[in-house]
Backbone atoms as SQL, in Angstrom:
CREATE TABLE atoms (id INTEGER PRIMARY KEY, chain TEXT, resi INTEGER, resn TEXT, atom TEXT, x REAL, y REAL, z REAL);
INSERT INTO atoms VALUES
  (1, 'A', 1, 'MET', 'N', -20.657, 8.718, -21.453),
  (2, 'A', 1, 'MET', 'CA', -19.221, 8.806, -21.258),
  (3, 'A', 1, 'MET', 'C', -18.749, 7.545, -20.544),
  (4, 'A', 2, 'GLY', 'N', -17.703, 6.915, -21.062),
  (5, 'A', 2, 'GLY', 'CA', -17.165, 5.706, -20.455),
  (6, 'A', 2, 'GLY', 'C', -16.364, 6.002, -19.204),
  (7, 'A', 3, 'MET', 'N', -16.350, 5.060, -18.317),
  (8, 'A', 3, 'MET', 'CA', -15.590, 5.176, -17.069),
  (9, 'A', 3, 'MET', 'C', -14.736, 3.922, -16.925),
  (10, 'A', 4, 'ALA', 'N', -13.623, 4.065, -16.230),
  (11, 'A', 4, 'ALA', 'CA', -12.756, 2.919, -15.948),
  (12, 'A', 4, 'ALA', 'C', -12.322, 2.983, -14.495),
  (13, 'A', 5, 'THR', 'N', -12.199, 1.825, -13.877),
  (14, 'A', 5, 'THR', 'CA', -11.703, 1.741, -12.511),
  (15, 'A', 5, 'THR', 'C', -10.201, 1.515, -12.557),
  (16, 'A', 6, 'ILE', 'N', -9.468, 2.391, -11.871),
  (17, 'A', 6, 'ILE', 'CA', -8.020, 2.268, -11.747),
  (18, 'A', 6, 'ILE', 'C', -7.772, 1.805, -10.318),
  (19, 'A', 7, 'LYS', 'N', -7.193, 0.616, -10.162),
  (20, 'A', 7, 'LYS', 'CA', -6.974, 0.097, -8.813),
  (21, 'A', 7, 'LYS', 'C', -5.740, -0.784, -8.793),
  (22, 'A', 8, 'GLY', 'N', -5.212, -0.974, -7.620),
  (23, 'A', 8, 'GLY', 'CA', -4.040, -1.822, -7.467),
  (24, 'A', 8, 'GLY', 'C', -3.344, -1.559, -6.149),
  (25, 'A', 9, 'ILE', 'N', -2.084, -1.912, -6.105),
  (26, 'A', 9, 'ILE', 'CA', -1.241, -1.684, -4.931),
  (27, 'A', 9, 'ILE', 'C', -0.068, -0.835, -5.387),
  (28, 'A', 10, 'LEU', 'N', 0.106, 0.322, -4.768),
  (29, 'A', 10, 'LEU', 'CA', 1.183, 1.233, -5.136),
  (30, 'A', 10, 'LEU', 'C', 2.502, 0.721, -4.566),
  (31, 'A', 11, 'ARG', 'N', 3.509, 0.604, -5.441),
  (32, 'A', 11, 'ARG', 'CA', 4.824, 0.095, -5.041),
  (33, 'A', 11, 'ARG', 'C', 5.921, 1.031, -5.519),
  (34, 'A', 12, 'ASP', 'N', 7.033, 1.046, -4.793),
  (35, 'A', 12, 'ASP', 'CA', 8.187, 1.828, -5.228),
  (36, 'A', 12, 'ASP', 'C', 9.028, 1.000, -6.196),
  (37, 'A', 13, 'GLY', 'N', 10.156, 1.543, -6.629),
  (38, 'A', 13, 'GLY', 'CA', 11.010, 0.868, -7.589),
  (39, 'A', 13, 'GLY', 'C', 11.592, -0.440, -7.107),
  (40, 'A', 14, 'LEU', 'N', 11.615, -0.656, -5.792),
  (41, 'A', 14, 'LEU', 'CA', 12.139, -1.897, -5.216),
  (42, 'A', 14, 'LEU', 'C', 11.043, -2.918, -4.927),
  (43, 'A', 15, 'GLY', 'N', 9.792, -2.549, -5.219),
  (44, 'A', 15, 'GLY', 'CA', 8.683, -3.465, -4.987),
  (45, 'A', 15, 'GLY', 'C', 8.037, -3.334, -3.622),
  (46, 'A', 16, 'ASN', 'N', 8.501, -2.384, -2.802),
  (47, 'A', 16, 'ASN', 'CA', 7.907, -2.166, -1.484),
  (48, 'A', 16, 'ASN', 'C', 6.591, -1.405, -1.632),
  (49, 'A', 17, 'THR', 'N', 5.588, -1.767, -0.835),
  (50, 'A', 17, 'THR', 'CA', 4.308, -1.070, -0.901),
  (51, 'A', 17, 'THR', 'C', 4.445, 0.332, -0.323),
  (52, 'A', 18, 'ILE', 'N', 3.651, 1.251, -0.875),
  (53, 'A', 18, 'ILE', 'CA', 3.644, 2.641, -0.416),
  (54, 'A', 18, 'ILE', 'C', 2.235, 2.933, 0.080),
  (55, 'A', 19, 'SER', 'N', 2.073, 3.141, 1.375),
  (56, 'A', 19, 'SER', 'CA', 0.747, 3.404, 1.932),
  (57, 'A', 19, 'SER', 'C', 0.669, 4.829, 2.473),
  (58, 'A', 20, 'GLY', 'N', -0.548, 5.314, 2.642),
  (59, 'A', 20, 'GLY', 'CA', -0.773, 6.637, 3.207),
  (60, 'A', 20, 'GLY', 'C', -0.372, 7.782, 2.290),
  (61, 'A', 21, 'CYS', 'N', -0.392, 7.566, 0.980),
  (62, 'A', 21, 'CYS', 'CA', -0.032, 8.600, 0.003),
  (63, 'A', 21, 'CYS', 'C', -1.283, 9.143, -0.673),
  (64, 'A', 22, 'LEU', 'N', -1.203, 10.381, -1.108),
  (65, 'A', 22, 'LEU', 'CA', -2.283, 10.983, -1.876),
  (66, 'A', 22, 'LEU', 'C', -1.955, 10.868, -3.360),
  (67, 'A', 23, 'LEU', 'N', -2.806, 10.186, -4.112),
  (68, 'A', 23, 'LEU', 'CA', -2.686, 10.102, -5.568),
  (69, 'A', 23, 'LEU', 'C', -3.682, 11.092, -6.166),
  (70, 'A', 24, 'THR', 'N', -3.206, 11.963, -7.041),
  (71, 'A', 24, 'THR', 'CA', -4.063, 12.946, -7.693),
  (72, 'A', 24, 'THR', 'C', -4.011, 12.733, -9.197),
  (73, 'A', 25, 'PHE', 'N', -5.169, 12.668, -9.822),
  (74, 'A', 25, 'PHE', 'CA', -5.296, 12.533, -11.271),
  (75, 'A', 25, 'PHE', 'C', -5.919, 13.832, -11.774),
  (76, 'A', 26, 'ILE', 'N', -5.197, 14.584, -12.601),
  (77, 'A', 26, 'ILE', 'CA', -5.692, 15.859, -13.119),
  (78, 'A', 26, 'ILE', 'C', -6.039, 15.683, -14.597),
  (79, 'A', 27, 'GLU', 'N', -7.324, 15.842, -14.922),
  (80, 'A', 27, 'GLU', 'CA', -7.769, 15.715, -16.308),
  (81, 'A', 27, 'GLU', 'C', -7.221, 16.924, -17.066),
  (82, 'A', 28, 'GLN', 'N', -6.421, 16.687, -18.096),
  (83, 'A', 28, 'GLN', 'CA', -5.661, 17.747, -18.753),
  (84, 'A', 28, 'GLN', 'C', -6.520, 18.766, -19.499),
  (85, 'A', 29, 'LYS', 'N', -7.677, 18.373, -19.994),
  (86, 'A', 29, 'LYS', 'CA', -8.523, 19.293, -20.758),
  (87, 'A', 29, 'LYS', 'C', -9.267, 20.274, -19.853),
  (88, 'A', 30, 'THR', 'N', -9.775, 19.786, -18.720),
  (89, 'A', 30, 'THR', 'CA', -10.609, 20.618, -17.840),
  (90, 'A', 30, 'THR', 'C', -9.922, 21.001, -16.534),
  (91, 'A', 31, 'LEU', 'N', -8.787, 20.371, -16.228),
  (92, 'A', 31, 'LEU', 'CA', -8.050, 20.528, -14.968),
  (93, 'A', 31, 'LEU', 'C', -8.840, 20.014, -13.763),
  (94, 'A', 32, 'ARG', 'N', -9.882, 19.220, -14.012),
  (95, 'A', 32, 'ARG', 'CA', -10.646, 18.599, -12.923),
  (96, 'A', 32, 'ARG', 'C', -9.754, 17.597, -12.204),
  (97, 'A', 33, 'ARG', 'N', -9.835, 17.593, -10.871),
  (98, 'A', 33, 'ARG', 'CA', -8.990, 16.718, -10.050),
  (99, 'A', 33, 'ARG', 'C', -9.798, 15.571, -9.458),
  (100, 'A', 34, 'PHE', 'N', -9.182, 14.389, -9.487),
  (101, 'A', 34, 'PHE', 'CA', -9.727, 13.198, -8.845),
  (102, 'A', 34, 'PHE', 'C', -8.639, 12.725, -7.889),
  (103, 'A', 35, 'GLN', 'N', -9.009, 12.458, -6.626),
  (104, 'A', 35, 'GLN', 'CA', -7.988, 12.080, -5.649),
  (105, 'A', 35, 'GLN', 'C', -8.379, 10.830, -4.881),
  (106, 'A', 36, 'VAL', 'N', -7.355, 10.089, -4.474),
  (107, 'A', 36, 'VAL', 'CA', -7.538, 8.907, -3.643),
  (108, 'A', 36, 'VAL', 'C', -6.314, 8.786, -2.744),
  (109, 'A', 37, 'ILE', 'N', -6.516, 8.337, -1.520),
  (110, 'A', 37, 'ILE', 'CA', -5.408, 8.095, -0.588),
  (111, 'A', 37, 'ILE', 'C', -5.149, 6.601, -0.548),
  (112, 'A', 38, 'THR', 'N', -3.878, 6.203, -0.746),
  (113, 'A', 38, 'THR', 'CA', -3.557, 4.777, -0.667),
  (114, 'A', 38, 'THR', 'C', -3.787, 4.321, 0.763),
  (115, 'A', 39, 'GLN', 'N', -4.349, 3.141, 0.907),
  (116, 'A', 39, 'GLN', 'CA', -4.747, 2.627, 2.213),
  (117, 'A', 39, 'GLN', 'C', -3.542, 2.337, 3.091),
  (118, 'A', 40, 'SER', 'N', -3.597, 2.839, 4.319),
  (119, 'A', 40, 'SER', 'CA', -2.485, 2.616, 5.243),
  (120, 'A', 40, 'SER', 'C', -2.829, 1.611, 6.331),
  (121, 'A', 41, 'GLY', 'N', -4.108, 1.385, 6.569),
  (122, 'A', 41, 'GLY', 'CA', -4.504, 0.494, 7.651),
  (123, 'A', 41, 'GLY', 'C', -4.004, -0.927, 7.487),
  (124, 'A', 42, 'ASP', 'N', -3.992, -1.402, 6.239),
  (125, 'A', 42, 'ASP', 'CA', -3.552, -2.776, 6.015),
  (126, 'A', 42, 'ASP', 'C', -2.096, -2.844, 5.559),
  (127, 'A', 43, 'LYS', 'N', -1.435, -1.677, 5.440),
  (128, 'A', 43, 'LYS', 'CA', -0.023, -1.578, 5.036),
  (129, 'A', 43, 'LYS', 'C', 0.229, -2.117, 3.637),
  (130, 'A', 44, 'HIS', 'N', -0.831, -2.233, 2.827),
  (131, 'A', 44, 'HIS', 'CA', -0.656, -2.774, 1.485),
  (132, 'A', 44, 'HIS', 'C', -0.632, -1.709, 0.404),
  (133, 'A', 45, 'GLY', 'N', -0.939, -0.459, 0.733),
  (134, 'A', 45, 'GLY', 'CA', -0.895, 0.602, -0.258),
  (135, 'A', 45, 'GLY', 'C', -1.922, 0.473, -1.366),
  (136, 'A', 46, 'SER', 'N', -3.053, -0.155, -1.075),
  (137, 'A', 46, 'SER', 'CA', -4.060, -0.352, -2.118),
  (138, 'A', 46, 'SER', 'C', -4.807, 0.950, -2.414),
  (139, 'A', 47, 'TYR', 'N', -5.264, 1.080, -3.645),
  (140, 'A', 47, 'TYR', 'CA', -6.023, 2.248, -4.076),
  (141, 'A', 47, 'TYR', 'C', -7.089, 1.799, -5.074),
  (142, 'A', 48, 'CYS', 'N', -8.142, 2.612, -5.200),
  (143, 'A', 48, 'CYS', 'CA', -9.213, 2.325, -6.155),
  (144, 'A', 48, 'CYS', 'C', -9.909, 3.648, -6.475),
  (145, 'A', 49, 'LEU', 'N', -10.026, 3.955, -7.769),
  (146, 'A', 49, 'LEU', 'CA', -10.620, 5.211, -8.198),
  (147, 'A', 49, 'LEU', 'C', -11.285, 5.006, -9.557),
  (148, 'A', 50, 'VAL', 'N', -12.477, 5.561, -9.729),
  (149, 'A', 50, 'VAL', 'CA', -13.177, 5.489, -11.010),
  (150, 'A', 50, 'VAL', 'C', -12.945, 6.810, -11.746),
  (151, 'A', 51, 'LEU', 'N', -12.447, 6.710, -12.992),
  (152, 'A', 51, 'LEU', 'CA', -12.142, 7.899, -13.789),
  (153, 'A', 51, 'LEU', 'C', -12.933, 7.898, -15.090),
  (154, 'A', 52, 'PRO', 'N', -13.341, 9.093, -15.547),
  (155, 'A', 52, 'PRO', 'CA', -13.975, 9.193, -16.859),
  (156, 'A', 52, 'PRO', 'C', -12.909, 9.139, -17.951),
  (157, 'A', 53, 'ALA', 'N', -13.337, 9.037, -19.197),
  (158, 'A', 53, 'ALA', 'CA', -12.397, 9.066, -20.315),
  (159, 'A', 53, 'ALA', 'C', -11.668, 10.405, -20.332),
  (160, 'A', 54, 'GLY', 'N', -10.377, 10.371, -20.638),
  (161, 'A', 54, 'GLY', 'CA', -9.590, 11.599, -20.712),
  (162, 'A', 54, 'GLY', 'C', -8.111, 11.320, -20.545),
  (163, 'A', 55, 'ILE', 'N', -7.321, 12.372, -20.638),
  (164, 'A', 55, 'ILE', 'CA', -5.879, 12.292, -20.418),
  (165, 'A', 55, 'ILE', 'C', -5.610, 12.912, -19.055),
  (166, 'A', 56, 'PHE', 'N', -4.885, 12.180, -18.209),
  (167, 'A', 56, 'PHE', 'CA', -4.669, 12.600, -16.829),
  (168, 'A', 56, 'PHE', 'C', -3.186, 12.689, -16.494),
  (169, 'A', 57, 'ARG', 'N', -2.798, 13.767, -15.809),
  (170, 'A', 57, 'ARG', 'CA', -1.483, 13.882, -15.192),
  (171, 'A', 57, 'ARG', 'C', -1.629, 13.221, -13.833),
  (172, 'A', 58, 'VAL', 'N', -0.682, 12.355, -13.448),
  (173, 'A', 58, 'VAL', 'CA', -0.757, 11.625, -12.182),
  (174, 'A', 58, 'VAL', 'C', 0.316, 12.161, -11.239),
  (175, 'A', 59, 'LEU', 'N', -0.117, 12.582, -10.056),
  (176, 'A', 59, 'LEU', 'CA', 0.785, 13.109, -9.037),
  (177, 'A', 59, 'LEU', 'C', 0.704, 12.241, -7.790),
  (178, 'A', 60, 'LEU', 'N', 1.826, 12.093, -7.109),
  (179, 'A', 60, 'LEU', 'CA', 1.910, 11.307, -5.876),
  (180, 'A', 60, 'LEU', 'C', 2.482, 12.184, -4.783),
  (181, 'A', 61, 'LYS', 'N', 1.801, 12.232, -3.637),
  (182, 'A', 61, 'LYS', 'CA', 2.317, 12.976, -2.491),
  (183, 'A', 61, 'LYS', 'C', 2.394, 12.037, -1.300),
  (184, 'A', 62, 'PRO', 'N', 3.601, 11.504, -1.037),
  (185, 'A', 62, 'PRO', 'CA', 3.780, 10.675, 0.153),
  (186, 'A', 62, 'PRO', 'C', 3.576, 11.512, 1.414),
  (187, 'A', 63, 'ASP', 'N', 3.185, 10.875, 2.481),
  (188, 'A', 63, 'ASP', 'CA', 3.013, 11.548, 3.763),
  (189, 'A', 63, 'ASP', 'C', 4.316, 12.240, 4.146),
  (190, 'A', 64, 'ARG', 'N', 4.230, 13.517, 4.511),
  (191, 'A', 64, 'ARG', 'CA', 5.388, 14.314, 4.958),
  (192, 'A', 64, 'ARG', 'C', 6.488, 14.439, 3.901),
  (193, 'A', 65, 'SER', 'N', 6.105, 14.520, 2.647),
  (194, 'A', 65, 'SER', 'CA', 7.089, 14.651, 1.579),
  (195, 'A', 65, 'SER', 'C', 6.535, 15.546, 0.473),
  (196, 'A', 66, 'PHE', 'N', 7.343, 15.809, -0.521),
  (197, 'A', 66, 'PHE', 'CA', 6.949, 16.652, -1.639),
  (198, 'A', 66, 'PHE', 'C', 6.156, 15.864, -2.677),
  (199, 'A', 67, 'GLU', 'N', 5.290, 16.572, -3.382),
  (200, 'A', 67, 'GLU', 'CA', 4.512, 15.966, -4.455),
  (201, 'A', 67, 'GLU', 'C', 5.431, 15.612, -5.624),
  (202, 'A', 68, 'ARG', 'N', 5.185, 14.452, -6.227),
  (203, 'A', 68, 'ARG', 'CA', 5.990, 13.981, -7.356),
  (204, 'A', 68, 'ARG', 'C', 5.095, 13.737, -8.558),
  (205, 'A', 69, 'ASP', 'N', 5.598, 14.068, -9.731),
  (206, 'A', 69, 'ASP', 'CA', 4.876, 13.855, -10.982),
  (207, 'A', 69, 'ASP', 'C', 5.203, 12.455, -11.490),
  (208, 'A', 70, 'LEU', 'N', 4.189, 11.584, -11.600),
  (209, 'A', 70, 'LEU', 'CA', 4.404, 10.211, -12.056),
  (210, 'A', 70, 'LEU', 'C', 4.212, 10.049, -13.559),
  (211, 'A', 71, 'GLY', 'N', 3.752, 11.095, -14.231),
  (212, 'A', 71, 'GLY', 'CA', 3.552, 10.993, -15.670),
  (213, 'A', 71, 'GLY', 'C', 2.095, 11.131, -16.047),
  (214, 'A', 72, 'GLU', 'N', 1.765, 10.573, -17.190),
  (215, 'A', 72, 'GLU', 'CA', 0.453, 10.760, -17.775),
  (216, 'A', 72, 'GLU', 'C', -0.177, 9.419, -18.142),
  (217, 'A', 73, 'ILE', 'N', -1.488, 9.326, -17.959),
  (218, 'A', 73, 'ILE', 'CA', -2.222, 8.145, -18.416),
  (219, 'A', 73, 'ILE', 'C', -3.402, 8.607, -19.266),
  (220, 'A', 74, 'THR', 'N', -3.832, 7.752, -20.162),
  (221, 'A', 74, 'THR', 'CA', -5.013, 8.029, -20.978),
  (222, 'A', 74, 'THR', 'C', -6.065, 6.974, -20.679),
  (223, 'A', 75, 'VAL', 'N', -7.261, 7.438, -20.357),
  (224, 'A', 75, 'VAL', 'CA', -8.406, 6.554, -20.142),
  (225, 'A', 75, 'VAL', 'C', -9.338, 6.764, -21.331),
  (226, 'A', 76, 'TYR', 'N', -9.618, 5.686, -22.062),
  (227, 'A', 76, 'TYR', 'CA', -10.514, 5.755, -23.214),
  (228, 'A', 76, 'TYR', 'C', -11.925, 5.378, -22.787),
  (229, 'A', 77, 'SER', 'N', -12.908, 5.757, -23.579),
  (230, 'A', 77, 'SER', 'CA', -14.303, 5.454, -23.236),
  (231, 'A', 77, 'SER', 'C', -14.558, 3.956, -23.158),
  (232, 'A', 78, 'ASP', 'N', -13.723, 3.155, -23.829),
  (233, 'A', 78, 'ASP', 'CA', -13.885, 1.701, -23.779),
  (234, 'A', 78, 'ASP', 'C', -12.724, 1.009, -23.053),
  (235, 'A', 79, 'SER', 'N', -11.979, 1.782, -22.235),
  (236, 'A', 79, 'SER', 'CA', -10.848, 1.195, -21.500),
  (237, 'A', 79, 'SER', 'C', -11.329, 0.155, -20.499),
  (238, 'A', 80, 'PRO', 'N', -10.639, -0.988, -20.430),
  (239, 'A', 80, 'PRO', 'CA', -10.947, -1.939, -19.362),
  (240, 'A', 80, 'PRO', 'C', -10.392, -1.391, -18.050),
  (241, 'A', 81, 'ASP', 'N', -10.863, -1.919, -16.938),
  (242, 'A', 81, 'ASP', 'CA', -10.305, -1.531, -15.648),
  (243, 'A', 81, 'ASP', 'C', -8.820, -1.854, -15.645),
  (244, 'A', 82, 'GLY', 'N', -8.027, -1.071, -14.893),
  (245, 'A', 82, 'GLY', 'CA', -6.587, -1.290, -14.916),
  (246, 'A', 82, 'GLY', 'C', -5.889, -0.816, -13.664),
  (247, 'A', 83, 'THR', 'N', -4.560, -0.778, -13.733),
  (248, 'A', 83, 'THR', 'CA', -3.704, -0.416, -12.614),
  (249, 'A', 83, 'THR', 'C', -2.641, 0.564, -13.088),
  (250, 'A', 84, 'LEU', 'N', -1.989, 1.261, -12.171),
  (251, 'A', 84, 'LEU', 'CA', -0.888, 2.160, -12.525),
  (252, 'A', 84, 'LEU', 'C', 0.415, 1.399, -12.716),
  (253, 'A', 85, 'ASN', 'N', 0.559, 0.252, -12.063),
  (254, 'A', 85, 'ASN', 'CA', 1.828, -0.494, -12.111),
  (255, 'A', 85, 'ASN', 'C', 1.963, -1.255, -13.396);
């Protein structure tokens, strides 16, 4: 089974970094969850997560706020590493 690394810096619509957030990737076929917290120590909002091939619903939960649905991504068995932005 192919895997891809999803990494980058999480930004809002104005280009500001978002740190200390929980990113959840839910594999749509099995409902398996993969989670990563955007880094807050460096204030850059960086994240890095290795995902298997599949279709994932992406959720974002900022600190002290409600969870938001960011949409869907597809990771193929031959997908190159990539970013959400």
